[in-house]
C-alpha positions, 0 to 999 in steps of 0.5 A: 529478503529483497531477493525473495520479494522479487522472486515472489512477484515474478512467480505471480506474474508468470502464473497469471493468465493475462492473455484472457478477455474482459480486460480493464484499467482503473486509477484511484487516488485518495488519502493514506493514514500511516500508523505510528511505527515501532523503530530502533531509530535514535535521534537526540534526545530519544535513545530507546523505546522509540515510536515514529509518527507520520503525516497523512499523505495523498496516495494513488494507484494504477491497475490492469486486470481481468474478469475471470467470471461474473464475481471474481477479478484479478489485477496487477497494481502499482501504487505510490505514497510519500508521508513525511516523518513527524515526531519520534517519541521514546525514552532518553539514556536515563529512561525518561520520556523524550521526544524529537521532530524528524523532518524527513520523508518515507517514500513507499511504492508497492507492486501487487497482484490482487484478487477481488470478489464482487458480490453482484453480477457484472452488468446486472446491478448498478452497484457492486460491493466487493472485498479484496486482497493482495500480495507482492512487495513494497519498496520503501525509501527514506531520507535521513538528513539528505542521505537516502536508504531503501529497502524492498520487502514483502507486503499485503493488503486487505480491503473492501469497496463499492462500484457504481456503473455509469456506462457498460463495464465502466465504473466509479469506485470508492475503496478502503484498504489496509496495507502492511509490509515487513519491517524495512531495514535501512542500514541497520535502522528497522521501521515497521509499516502499516497504513489505512488508505481511502480512495476514489477513482474510475474502472474502465472496461475494454 
């Protein structure tokens, strides 16, 4: 699965016309709320039917993209977040409810190609609402009591946002996105991943 993830991302890279004009860069920072994850992790006294929760985390992204026309943009994006693992809930060996604190972290880095549709034409209106979608891969790394395990899997995102133009092709950006990936496998321990992200930042055109 890791090989497939890298091949998919490479294919997107070589089929994207990055040589075109109207380039821009953007930097966003905000908050990530990671959904509770179904997992086969066992941690005394939890043995079965486990669900793992996470703390909220700061996240950030850096992108380079281009305008294809007055409404469509495409961009390459790298983003990062590191929520702490919280409480593992499930049942014990007797089938009774049980829980345990898991004081570790999950570090997630994503690399994606995003396509965005702006509802208003560039440079004609000060406010530009948009929707977006992206596909690429997520590299998850987890720390089990000092022993790190990692996995790379296919990931996607869907989002919407609003841009306010404060100069020619320069914008303040507010955005929401839903991010999810295939289940990550850490040496036999499977963890689902999905998150809601809220970010603010700037987009600067060349």
